[in-house]
N, CA, C, O and the ligand as a Tripos MOL2 file, in Angstrom:
@<TRIPOS>MOLECULE
protein
  265   263    67     0     0
PROTEIN
NO_CHARGES

@<TRIPOS>ATOM
      1 N         -68.7290   31.7630   34.1910 N.3       1 MET1
      2 CA        -69.3860   30.6660   34.9260 C.3       1 MET1
      3 C         -69.5130   31.0100   36.4060 C.2       1 MET1
      4 O         -68.5570   31.4820   37.0210 O.2       1 MET1
      5 N         -70.6970   30.7740   36.9830 N.am      2 PRO2
      6 CA        -70.8310   31.0280   38.4220 C.3       2 PRO2
      7 C         -69.9180   30.1140   39.2260 C.2       2 PRO2
      8 O         -69.7190   28.9470   38.8860 O.2       2 PRO2
      9 N         -69.3720   30.6650   40.2900 N.am      3 THR3
     10 CA        -68.4950   29.9120   41.1820 C.3       3 THR3
     11 C         -68.9630   30.0990   42.6150 C.2       3 THR3
     12 O         -69.3060   31.2080   43.0250 O.2       3 THR3
     13 N         -68.9770   29.0150   43.3720 N.am      4 VAL4
     14 CA        -69.2510   29.1460   44.8060 C.3       4 VAL4
     15 C         -68.1060   28.5250   45.5980 C.2       4 VAL4
     16 O         -67.5760   27.4730   45.2400 O.2       4 VAL4
     17 N         -67.7420   29.1960   46.6750 N.am      5 LYS5
     18 CA        -66.7370   28.6820   47.6070 C.3       5 LYS5
     19 C         -67.4430   27.7750   48.6040 C.2       5 LYS5
     20 O         -68.4870   28.1250   49.1540 O.2       5 LYS5
     21 N         -66.8540   26.6010   48.8270 N.am      6 ILE6
     22 CA        -67.4740   25.6380   49.7220 C.3       6 ILE6
     23 C         -66.4860   25.2000   50.7960 C.2       6 ILE6
     24 O         -65.3550   24.8030   50.5170 O.2       6 ILE6
     25 N         -66.9630   25.2910   52.0400 N.am      7 LYS7
     26 CA        -66.1260   24.9300   53.1760 C.3       7 LYS7
     27 C         -66.4550   23.5180   53.6350 C.2       7 LYS7
     28 O         -67.6230   23.1300   53.6640 O.2       7 LYS7
     29 N         -65.4380   22.7500   53.9930 N.am      8 GLY8
     30 CA        -65.6640   21.4560   54.6300 C.3       8 GLY8
     31 C         -65.3460   20.2340   53.7880 C.2       8 GLY8
     32 O         -65.4340   19.1070   54.2750 O.2       8 GLY8
     33 N         -64.9760   20.4420   52.5270 N.am      9 MET9
     34 CA        -64.6530   19.2790   51.6880 C.3       9 MET9
     35 C         -63.2390   18.7920   52.0050 C.2       9 MET9
     36 O         -62.2970   19.5840   52.0560 O.2       9 MET9
     37 N         -63.0980   17.4660   52.2200 N.am     10 SER10
     38 CA        -61.7790   16.9530   52.5920 C.3      10 SER10
     39 C         -61.2840   15.8050   51.7360 C.2      10 SER10
     40 O         -60.1160   15.4250   51.8290 O.2      10 SER10
     41 N         -62.1520   15.2420   50.8980 N.am     11 CYS11
     42 CA        -61.6980   14.1320   50.0570 C.3      11 CYS11
     43 C         -62.5740   14.0260   48.8180 C.2      11 CYS11
     44 O         -63.5000   14.8140   48.6260 O.2      11 CYS11
     45 N         -62.2680   13.0380   47.9770 N.am     12 GLN12
     46 CA        -63.0100   12.9040   46.7250 C.3      12 GLN12
     47 C         -64.4700   12.4950   46.9500 C.2      12 GLN12
     48 O         -65.3210   12.7260   46.0910 O.2      12 GLN12
     49 N         -64.7540   11.8930   48.0960 N.am     13 HIS13
     50 CA        -66.1520   11.5770   48.3890 C.3      13 HIS13
     51 C         -66.9520   12.8500   48.5940 C.2      13 HIS13
     52 O         -68.0980   12.9530   48.1560 O.2      13 HIS13
     53 N         -66.3450   13.8080   49.2570 N.am     14 CYS14
     54 CA        -66.9980   15.1050   49.4480 C.3      14 CYS14
     55 C         -67.2540   15.7530   48.0890 C.2      14 CYS14
     56 O         -68.3330   16.2870   47.8310 O.2      14 CYS14
     57 N         -66.2450   15.6940   47.2340 N.am     15 VAL15
     58 CA        -66.3670   16.2730   45.9000 C.3      15 VAL15
     59 C         -67.5320   15.6330   45.1490 C.2      15 VAL15
     60 O         -68.3250   16.3170   44.5010 O.2      15 VAL15
     61 N         -67.6190   14.3010   45.2520 N.am     16 ALA16
     62 CA        -68.6990   13.5870   44.5660 C.3      16 ALA16
     63 C         -70.0640   13.9860   45.1190 C.2      16 ALA16
     64 O         -71.0230   14.1500   44.3640 O.2      16 ALA16
     65 N         -70.1480   14.1410   46.4510 N.am     17 SER17
     66 CA        -71.4160   14.5250   47.0740 C.3      17 SER17
     67 C         -71.8550   15.9110   46.6290 C.2      17 SER17
     68 O         -73.0210   16.1320   46.3020 O.2      17 SER17
     69 N         -70.9140   16.8340   46.6200 N.am     18 VAL18
     70 CA        -71.2250   18.2100   46.2260 C.3      18 VAL18
     71 C         -71.6100   18.2620   44.7470 C.2      18 VAL18
     72 O         -72.5530   18.9520   44.3620 O.2      18 VAL18
     73 N         -70.8690   17.5270   43.9360 N.am     19 THR19
     74 CA        -71.1650   17.5000   42.5040 C.3      19 THR19
     75 C         -72.5840   16.9890   42.2610 C.2      19 THR19
     76 O         -73.3370   17.5480   41.4630 O.2      19 THR19
     77 N         -72.9280   15.9160   42.9670 N.am     20 LYS20
     78 CA        -74.2590   15.3240   42.8130 C.3      20 LYS20
     79 C         -75.3480   16.3010   43.2660 C.2      20 LYS20
     80 O         -76.3420   16.5020   42.5690 O.2      20 LYS20
     81 N         -75.1450   16.9060   44.4430 N.am     21 ALA21
     82 CA        -76.1500   17.8080   45.0030 C.3      21 ALA21
     83 C         -76.4060   18.9930   44.0710 C.2      21 ALA21
     84 O         -77.5510   19.3890   43.8550 O.2      21 ALA21
     85 N         -75.3360   19.5460   43.5270 N.am     22 LEU22
     86 CA        -75.5000   20.6990   42.6300 C.3      22 LEU22
     87 C         -76.1290   20.2730   41.3050 C.2      22 LEU22
     88 O         -76.9650   20.9840   40.7460 O.2      22 LEU22
     89 N         -75.7200   19.1130   40.8120 N.am     23 SER23
     90 CA        -76.2410   18.6290   39.5250 C.3      23 SER23
     91 C         -77.7430   18.3560   39.5810 C.2      23 SER23
     92 O         -78.4400   18.4270   38.5680 O.2      23 SER23
     93 N         -78.2280   18.0420   40.7880 N.am     24 GLU24
     94 CA        -79.6480   17.7260   40.9380 C.3      24 GLU24
     95 C         -80.5290   18.9720   40.9710 C.2      24 GLU24
     96 O         -81.7530   18.8660   40.8900 O.2      24 GLU24
     97 N         -79.9230   20.1380   41.0890 N.am     25 ILE25
     98 CA        -80.7080   21.3740   41.0870 C.3      25 ILE25
     99 C         -81.1530   21.6800   39.6610 C.2      25 ILE25
    100 O         -80.3490   21.6820   38.7280 O.2      25 ILE25
    101 N         -82.4440   21.9370   39.5140 N.am     26 GLU26
    102 CA        -82.9970   22.2290   38.1900 C.3      26 GLU26
    103 C         -82.3390   23.4720   37.6040 C.2      26 GLU26
    104 O         -82.3040   24.5270   38.2370 O.2      26 GLU26
    105 N         -81.8230   23.3350   36.3940 N.am     27 GLY27
    106 CA        -81.2280   24.4800   35.7030 C.3      27 GLY27
    107 C         -79.7140   24.5170   35.7770 C.2      27 GLY27
    108 O         -79.0710   25.2740   35.0500 O.2      27 GLY27
    109 N         -79.1360   23.6960   36.6610 N.am     28 ILE28
    110 CA        -77.6800   23.6770   36.7970 C.3      28 ILE28
    111 C         -77.0920   22.4850   36.0340 C.2      28 ILE28
    112 O         -77.5380   21.3480   36.1860 O.2      28 ILE28
    113 N         -76.0860   22.7750   35.2140 N.am     29 THR29
    114 CA        -75.4050   21.7240   34.4510 C.3      29 THR29
    115 C         -73.8960   21.9250   34.5430 C.2      29 THR29
    116 O         -73.4200   22.9370   35.0570 O.2      29 THR29
    117 N         -73.1640   20.9550   34.0420 N.am     30 ASP30
    118 CA        -71.7030   21.0560   33.9120 C.3      30 ASP30
    119 C         -71.0020   21.4080   35.2270 C.2      30 ASP30
    120 O         -70.1470   22.2920   35.2630 O.2      30 ASP30
    121 N         -71.3620   20.7260   36.2800 N.am     31 VAL31
    122 CA        -70.7760   21.0210   37.5880 C.3      31 VAL31
    123 C         -69.3350   20.5010   37.6600 C.2      31 VAL31
    124 O         -69.0590   19.3400   37.3570 O.2      31 VAL31
    125 N         -68.4430   21.3770   38.0610 N.am     32 GLN32
    126 CA        -67.0480   20.9980   38.2750 C.3      32 GLN32
    127 C         -66.6710   21.4090   39.6950 C.2      32 GLN32
    128 O         -66.7770   22.5810   40.0550 O.2      32 GLN32
    129 N         -66.2330   20.4490   40.4930 N.am     33 VAL33
    130 CA        -65.8650   20.7670   41.8700 C.3      33 VAL33
    131 C         -64.3680   20.5550   42.0520 C.2      33 VAL33
    132 O         -63.8300   19.5070   41.6950 O.2      33 VAL33
    133 N         -63.7020   21.5630   42.6140 N.am     34 SER34
    134 CA        -62.2680   21.4670   42.8980 C.3      34 SER34
    135 C         -62.0350   21.3360   44.3870 C.2      34 SER34
    136 O         -62.3520   22.2370   45.1640 O.2      34 SER34
    137 N         -61.4760   20.2020   44.7730 N.am     35 LEU35
    138 CA        -61.1510   19.9800   46.1860 C.3      35 LEU35
    139 C         -60.0370   20.9330   46.6190 C.2      35 LEU35
    140 O         -60.0760   21.5110   47.7060 O.2      35 LEU35
    141 N         -59.0570   21.0790   45.7520 N.am     36 GLU36
    142 CA        -57.8990   21.9160   46.0350 C.3      36 GLU36
    143 C         -58.2940   23.3700   46.2960 C.2      36 GLU36
    144 O         -57.8360   23.9940   47.2530 O.2      36 GLU36
    145 N         -59.1530   23.8900   45.4220 N.am     37 LYS37
    146 CA        -59.5790   25.2900   45.5640 C.3      37 LYS37
    147 C         -60.7450   25.4450   46.5290 C.2      37 LYS37
    148 O         -61.0320   26.5530   46.9820 O.2      37 LYS37
    149 N         -61.4190   24.3460   46.8470 N.am     38 GLY38
    150 CA        -62.5960   24.4290   47.6890 C.3      38 GLY38
    151 C         -63.7120   25.2000   47.0380 C.2      38 GLY38
    152 O         -64.3690   26.0230   47.6740 O.2      38 GLY38
    153 N         -63.9270   24.9300   45.7600 N.am     39 GLU39
    154 CA        -64.9940   25.6480   45.0670 C.3      39 GLU39
    155 C         -65.6480   24.8050   43.9880 C.2      39 GLU39
    156 O         -65.1160   23.7900   43.5390 O.2      39 GLU39
    157 N         -66.8220   25.2680   43.5930 N.am     40 ALA40
    158 CA        -67.5680   24.6050   42.5290 C.3      40 ALA40
    159 C         -67.9270   25.6200   41.4590 C.2      40 ALA40
    160 O         -68.3140   26.7490   41.7630 O.2      40 ALA40
    161 N         -67.7970   25.2160   40.2170 N.am     41 THR41
    162 CA        -68.2620   26.0430   39.1120 C.3      41 THR41
    163 C         -69.3230   25.2580   38.3490 C.2      41 THR41
    164 O         -69.3520   24.0280   38.3830 O.2      41 THR41
    165 N         -70.1880   25.9890   37.6650 N.am     42 PHE42
    166 CA        -71.2910   25.3190   36.9460 C.3      42 PHE42
    167 C         -71.8810   26.2870   35.9380 C.2      42 PHE42
    168 O         -71.5760   27.4800   35.9410 O.2      42 PHE42
    169 N         -72.7280   25.7530   35.0790 N.am     43 ASN43
    170 CA        -73.5020   26.5840   34.1610 C.3      43 ASN43
    171 C         -74.9430   26.6420   34.6280 C.2      43 ASN43
    172 O         -75.4650   25.6900   35.2090 O.2      43 ASN43
    173 N         -75.5770   27.7760   34.3630 N.am     44 GLU44
    174 CA        -76.9940   27.9230   34.6840 C.3      44 GLU44
    175 C         -77.7850   28.0340   33.3880 C.2      44 GLU44
    176 O         -77.6080   28.9750   32.6150 O.2      44 GLU44
    177 N         -78.6510   27.0660   33.1650 N.am     45 GLN45
    178 CA        -79.5070   27.1110   31.9730 C.3      45 GLN45
    179 C         -80.6040   28.1510   32.1550 C.2      45 GLN45
    180 O         -81.0670   28.7540   31.1860 O.2      45 GLN45
    181 N         -81.0120   28.3540   33.3900 N.am     46 ASN46
    182 CA        -81.9220   29.4400   33.7470 C.3      46 ASN46
    183 C         -81.4730   29.9240   35.1170 C.2      46 ASN46
    184 O         -80.8360   29.1780   35.8600 O.2      46 ASN46
    185 N         -81.8010   31.1710   35.4590 N.am     47 PRO47
    186 CA        -81.2870   31.7080   36.7270 C.3      47 PRO47
    187 C         -81.7040   30.8580   37.9270 C.2      47 PRO47
    188 O         -82.8770   30.5210   38.0850 O.2      47 PRO47
    189 N         -80.7320   30.5200   38.7650 N.am     48 VAL48
    190 CA        -81.0030   29.7230   39.9580 C.3      48 VAL48
    191 C         -80.7810   30.6000   41.1780 C.2      48 VAL48
    192 O         -79.7740   31.2990   41.2920 O.2      48 VAL48
    193 N         -81.7510   30.5450   42.0880 N.am     49 ASP49
    194 CA        -81.6740   31.3260   43.3140 C.3      49 ASP49
    195 C         -80.4600   30.9130   44.1460 C.2      49 ASP49
    196 O         -80.1970   29.7240   44.3300 O.2      49 ASP49
    197 N         -79.7310   31.9020   44.6420 N.am     50 GLU50
    198 CA        -78.5200   31.6390   45.4180 C.3      50 GLU50
    199 C         -78.8300   30.7990   46.6610 C.2      50 GLU50
    200 O         -78.0400   29.9480   47.0700 O.2      50 GLU50
    201 N         -79.9980   31.0620   47.2480 N.am     51 GLN51
    202 CA        -80.3850   30.3350   48.4550 C.3      51 GLN51
    203 C         -80.6110   28.8520   48.1680 C.2      51 GLN51
    204 O         -80.3310   28.0030   49.0140 O.2      51 GLN51
    205 N         -81.1150   28.5450   46.9820 N.am     52 THR52
    206 CA        -81.3250   27.1490   46.5830 C.3      52 THR52
    207 C         -79.9970   26.4070   46.5750 C.2      52 THR52
    208 O         -79.9080   25.2610   47.0170 O.2      52 THR52
    209 N         -78.9770   27.0680   46.0700 N.am     53 ILE53
    210 CA        -77.6410   26.4670   46.0140 C.3      53 ILE53
    211 C         -77.0970   26.2710   47.4300 C.2      53 ILE53
    212 O         -76.5820   25.2050   47.7680 O.2      53 ILE53
    213 N         -77.2190   27.3140   48.2460 N.am     54 LYS54
    214 CA        -76.7470   27.2210   49.6340 C.3      54 LYS54
    215 C         -77.4460   26.0980   50.3910 C.2      54 LYS54
    216 O         -76.8100   25.3400   51.1240 O.2      54 LYS54
    217 N         -78.7570   25.9990   50.2070 N.am     55 ASP55
    218 CA        -79.5300   24.9690   50.9050 C.3      55 ASP55
    219 C         -79.0880   23.5630   50.5030 C.2      55 ASP55
    220 O         -78.9740   22.6670   51.3400 O.2      55 ASP55
    221 N         -78.8410   23.3910   49.2050 N.am     56 ALA56
    222 CA        -78.4290   22.0660   48.7060 C.3      56 ALA56
    223 C         -77.0920   21.6500   49.3080 C.2      56 ALA56
    224 O         -76.8780   20.4790   49.6230 O.2      56 ALA56
    225 N         -76.2020   22.6160   49.4610 N.am     57 ILE57
    226 CA        -74.8730   22.3410   50.0240 C.3      57 ILE57
    227 C         -74.9660   22.0870   51.5310 C.2      57 ILE57
    228 O         -74.3490   21.1630   52.0600 O.2      57 ILE57
    229 N         -75.7450   22.9200   52.1990 N.am     58 THR58
    230 CA        -75.9090   22.7960   53.6520 C.3      58 THR58
    231 C         -76.5440   21.4590   54.0190 C.2      58 THR58
    232 O         -76.1720   20.8250   55.0050 O.2      58 THR58
    233 N         -77.5040   21.0510   53.2090 N.am     59 LYS59
    234 CA        -78.2490   19.8180   53.4590 C.3      59 LYS59
    235 C         -77.3360   18.5890   53.5130 C.2      59 LYS59
    236 O         -77.6220   17.6280   54.2270 O.2      59 LYS59
    237 N         -76.2450   18.6270   52.7610 N.am     60 ILE60
    238 CA        -75.3400   17.4740   52.7470 C.3      60 ILE60
    239 C         -74.1240   17.6880   53.6390 C.2      60 ILE60
    240 O         -73.1650   16.9190   53.5810 O.2      60 ILE60
    241 N         -74.1620   18.7290   54.4610 N.am     61 GLY61
    242 CA        -73.1580   18.8700   55.5090 C.3      61 GLY61
    243 C         -71.9770   19.7780   55.2160 C.2      61 GLY61
    244 O         -70.9840   19.7610   55.9430 O.2      61 GLY61
    245 N         -72.0790   20.5740   54.1510 N.am     62 PHE62
    246 CA        -71.0100   21.5260   53.8560 C.3      62 PHE62
    247 C         -71.5610   22.9480   53.9660 C.2      62 PHE62
    248 O         -72.7370   23.1580   54.2630 O.2      62 PHE62
    249 N         -70.6890   23.9030   53.7210 N.am     63 GLU63
    250 CA        -71.0940   25.2870   53.9200 C.3      63 GLU63
    251 C         -70.6140   26.1460   52.7460 C.2      63 GLU63
    252 O         -69.4670   26.0460   52.3110 O.2      63 GLU63
    253 N         -71.5140   26.9840   52.2500 N.am     64 VAL64
    254 CA        -71.1130   27.9340   51.2070 C.3      64 VAL64
    255 C         -70.5520   29.1680   51.9010 C.2      64 VAL64
    256 O         -71.1840   29.7320   52.7950 O.2      64 VAL64
    257 N         -69.3660   29.5810   51.4840 N.am     65 VAL65
    258 CA        -68.7050   30.7290   52.0800 C.3      65 VAL65
    259 C         -68.9390   31.9370   51.1740 C.2      65 VAL65
    260 O         -68.7340   31.8600   49.9630 O.2      65 VAL65
    261 N         -69.3600   33.0300   51.7560 N.am     66 ASP66
    262 CA        -69.6040   34.2430   50.9440 C.3      66 ASP66
    263 C         -68.3110   34.9450   50.5660 C.2      66 ASP66
    264 O         -68.3410   35.9730   49.8890 O.2      66 ASP66
    265 CU        -64.7700   13.6150   51.9860 Cu       67 CU67
@<TRIPOS>BOND
     1     1     2 1
     2     2     3 1
     3     3     4 2
     4     3     5 am
     5     5     6 1
     6     6     7 1
     7     7     8 2
     8     7     9 am
     9     9    10 1
    10    10    11 1
    11    11    12 2
    12    11    13 am
    13    13    14 1
    14    14    15 1
    15    15    16 2
    16    15    17 am
    17    17    18 1
    18    18    19 1
    19    19    20 2
    20    19    21 am
    21    21    22 1
    22    22    23 1
    23    23    24 2
    24    23    25 am
    25    25    26 1
    26    26    27 1
    27    27    28 2
    28    27    29 am
    29    29    30 1
    30    30    31 1
    31    31    32 2
    32    31    33 am
    33    33    34 1
    34    34    35 1
    35    35    36 2
    36    35    37 am
    37    37    38 1
    38    38    39 1
    39    39    40 2
    40    39    41 am
    41    41    42 1
    42    42    43 1
    43    43    44 2
    44    43    45 am
    45    45    46 1
    46    46    47 1
    47    47    48 2
    48    47    49 am
    49    49    50 1
    50    50    51 1
    51    51    52 2
    52    51    53 am
    53    53    54 1
    54    54    55 1
    55    55    56 2
    56    55    57 am
    57    57    58 1
    58    58    59 1
    59    59    60 2
    60    59    61 am
    61    61    62 1
    62    62    63 1
    63    63    64 2
    64    63    65 am
    65    65    66 1
    66    66    67 1
    67    67    68 2
    68    67    69 am
    69    69    70 1
    70    70    71 1
    71    71    72 2
    72    71    73 am
    73    73    74 1
    74    74    75 1
    75    75    76 2
    76    75    77 am
    77    77    78 1
    78    78    79 1
    79    79    80 2
    80    79    81 am
    81    81    82 1
    82    82    83 1
    83    83    84 2
    84    83    85 am
    85    85    86 1
    86    86    87 1
    87    87    88 2
    88    87    89 am
    89    89    90 1
    90    90    91 1
    91    91    92 2
    92    91    93 am
    93    93    94 1
    94    94    95 1
    95    95    96 2
    96    95    97 am
    97    97    98 1
    98    98    99 1
    99    99   100 2
   100    99   101 am
   101   101   102 1
   102   102   103 1
   103   103   104 2
   104   103   105 am
   105   105   106 1
   106   106   107 1
   107   107   108 2
   108   107   109 am
   109   109   110 1
   110   110   111 1
   111   111   112 2
   112   111   113 am
   113   113   114 1
   114   114   115 1
   115   115   116 2
   116   115   117 am
   117   117   118 1
   118   118   119 1
   119   119   120 2
   120   119   121 am
   121   121   122 1
   122   122   123 1
   123   123   124 2
   124   123   125 am
   125   125   126 1
   126   126   127 1
   127   127   128 2
   128   127   129 am
   129   129   130 1
   130   130   131 1
   131   131   132 2
   132   131   133 am
   133   133   134 1
   134   134   135 1
   135   135   136 2
   136   135   137 am
   137   137   138 1
   138   138   139 1
   139   139   140 2
   140   139   141 am
   141   141   142 1
   142   142   143 1
   143   143   144 2
   144   143   145 am
   145   145   146 1
   146   146   147 1
   147   147   148 2
   148   147   149 am
   149   149   150 1
   150   150   151 1
   151   151   152 2
   152   151   153 am
   153   153   154 1
   154   154   155 1
   155   155   156 2
   156   155   157 am
   157   157   158 1
   158   158   159 1
   159   159   160 2
   160   159   161 am
   161   161   162 1
   162   162   163 1
   163   163   164 2
   164   163   165 am
   165   165   166 1
   166   166   167 1
   167   167   168 2
   168   167   169 am
   169   169   170 1
   170   170   171 1
   171   171   172 2
   172   171   173 am
   173   173   174 1
   174   174   175 1
   175   175   176 2
   176   175   177 am
   177   177   178 1
   178   178   179 1
   179   179   180 2
   180   179   181 am
   181   181   182 1
   182   182   183 1
   183   183   184 2
   184   183   185 am
   185   185   186 1
   186   186   187 1
   187   187   188 2
   188   187   189 am
   189   189   190 1
   190   190   191 1
   191   191   192 2
   192   191   193 am
   193   193   194 1
   194   194   195 1
   195   195   196 2
   196   195   197 am
   197   197   198 1
   198   198   199 1
   199   199   200 2
   200   199   201 am
   201   201   202 1
   202   202   203 1
   203   203   204 2
   204   203   205 am
   205   205   206 1
   206   206   207 1
   207   207   208 2
   208   207   209 am
   209   209   210 1
   210   210   211 1
   211   211   212 2
   212   211   213 am
   213   213   214 1
   214   214   215 1
   215   215   216 2
   216   215   217 am
   217   217   218 1
   218   218   219 1
   219   219   220 2
   220   219   221 am
   221   221   222 1
   222   222   223 1
   223   223   224 2
   224   223   225 am
   225   225   226 1
   226   226   227 1
   227   227   228 2
   228   227   229 am
   229   229   230 1
   230   230   231 1
   231   231   232 2
   232   231   233 am
   233   233   234 1
   234   234   235 1
   235   235   236 2
   236   235   237 am
   237   237   238 1
   238   238   239 1
   239   239   240 2
   240   239   241 am
   241   241   242 1
   242   242   243 1
   243   243   244 2
   244   243   245 am
   245   245   246 1
   246   246   247 1
   247   247   248 2
   248   247   249 am
   249   249   250 1
   250   250   251 1
   251   251   252 2
   252   251   253 am
   253   253   254 1
   254   254   255 1
   255   255   256 2
   256   255   257 am
   257   257   258 1
   258   258   259 1
   259   259   260 2
   260   259   261 am
   261   261   262 1
   262   262   263 1
   263   263   264 2
@<TRIPOS>SUBSTRUCTURE
     1 MET1         2 RESIDUE 1 A MET
     2 PRO2         6 RESIDUE 1 A PRO
     3 THR3        10 RESIDUE 1 A THR
     4 VAL4        14 RESIDUE 1 A VAL
     5 LYS5        18 RESIDUE 1 A LYS
     6 ILE6        22 RESIDUE 1 A ILE
     7 LYS7        26 RESIDUE 1 A LYS
     8 GLY8        30 RESIDUE 1 A GLY
     9 MET9        34 RESIDUE 1 A MET
    10 SER10       38 RESIDUE 1 A SER
    11 CYS11       42 RESIDUE 1 A CYS
    12 GLN12       46 RESIDUE 1 A GLN
    13 HIS13       50 RESIDUE 1 A HIS
    14 CYS14       54 RESIDUE 1 A CYS
    15 VAL15       58 RESIDUE 1 A VAL
    16 ALA16       62 RESIDUE 1 A ALA
    17 SER17       66 RESIDUE 1 A SER
    18 VAL18       70 RESIDUE 1 A VAL
    19 THR19       74 RESIDUE 1 A THR
    20 LYS20       78 RESIDUE 1 A LYS
    21 ALA21       82 RESIDUE 1 A ALA
    22 LEU22       86 RESIDUE 1 A LEU
    23 SER23       90 RESIDUE 1 A SER
    24 GLU24       94 RESIDUE 1 A GLU
    25 ILE25       98 RESIDUE 1 A ILE
    26 GLU26      102 RESIDUE 1 A GLU
    27 GLY27      106 RESIDUE 1 A GLY
    28 ILE28      110 RESIDUE 1 A ILE
    29 THR29      114 RESIDUE 1 A THR
    30 ASP30      118 RESIDUE 1 A ASP
    31 VAL31      122 RESIDUE 1 A VAL
    32 GLN32      126 RESIDUE 1 A GLN
    33 VAL33      130 RESIDUE 1 A VAL
    34 SER34      134 RESIDUE 1 A SER
    35 LEU35      138 RESIDUE 1 A LEU
    36 GLU36      142 RESIDUE 1 A GLU
    37 LYS37      146 RESIDUE 1 A LYS
    38 GLY38      150 RESIDUE 1 A GLY
    39 GLU39      154 RESIDUE 1 A GLU
    40 ALA40      158 RESIDUE 1 A ALA
    41 THR41      162 RESIDUE 1 A THR
    42 PHE42      166 RESIDUE 1 A PHE
    43 ASN43      170 RESIDUE 1 A ASN
    44 GLU44      174 RESIDUE 1 A GLU
    45 GLN45      178 RESIDUE 1 A GLN
    46 ASN46      182 RESIDUE 1 A ASN
    47 PRO47      186 RESIDUE 1 A PRO
    48 VAL48      190 RESIDUE 1 A VAL
    49 ASP49      194 RESIDUE 1 A ASP
    50 GLU50      198 RESIDUE 1 A GLU
    51 GLN51      202 RESIDUE 1 A GLN
    52 THR52      206 RESIDUE 1 A THR
    53 ILE53      210 RESIDUE 1 A ILE
    54 LYS54      214 RESIDUE 1 A LYS
    55 ASP55      218 RESIDUE 1 A ASP
    56 ALA56      222 RESIDUE 1 A ALA
    57 ILE57      226 RESIDUE 1 A ILE
    58 THR58      230 RESIDUE 1 A THR
    59 LYS59      234 RESIDUE 1 A LYS
    60 ILE60      238 RESIDUE 1 A ILE
    61 GLY61      242 RESIDUE 1 A GLY
    62 PHE62      246 RESIDUE 1 A PHE
    63 GLU63      250 RESIDUE 1 A GLU
    64 VAL64      254 RESIDUE 1 A VAL
    65 VAL65      258 RESIDUE 1 A VAL
    66 ASP66      262 RESIDUE 1 A ASP
    67 CU67       265 GROUP 0 **** ****
């Protein structure tokens, strides 16, 4: 499963926001966000551009860490 590291999450509201943002991307399903680990995992039904994921996260005020 693809995993992205996300910087800036501090509570369950952040987790909910990130989960929603990723779930809304076409082709991404089964989003699981861990506040403790600061990361999100998901399934890709079709290949999703890495930049699309980064943009979705950035747009809601968080940062994807490489
Ligand atoms: Cu929060």
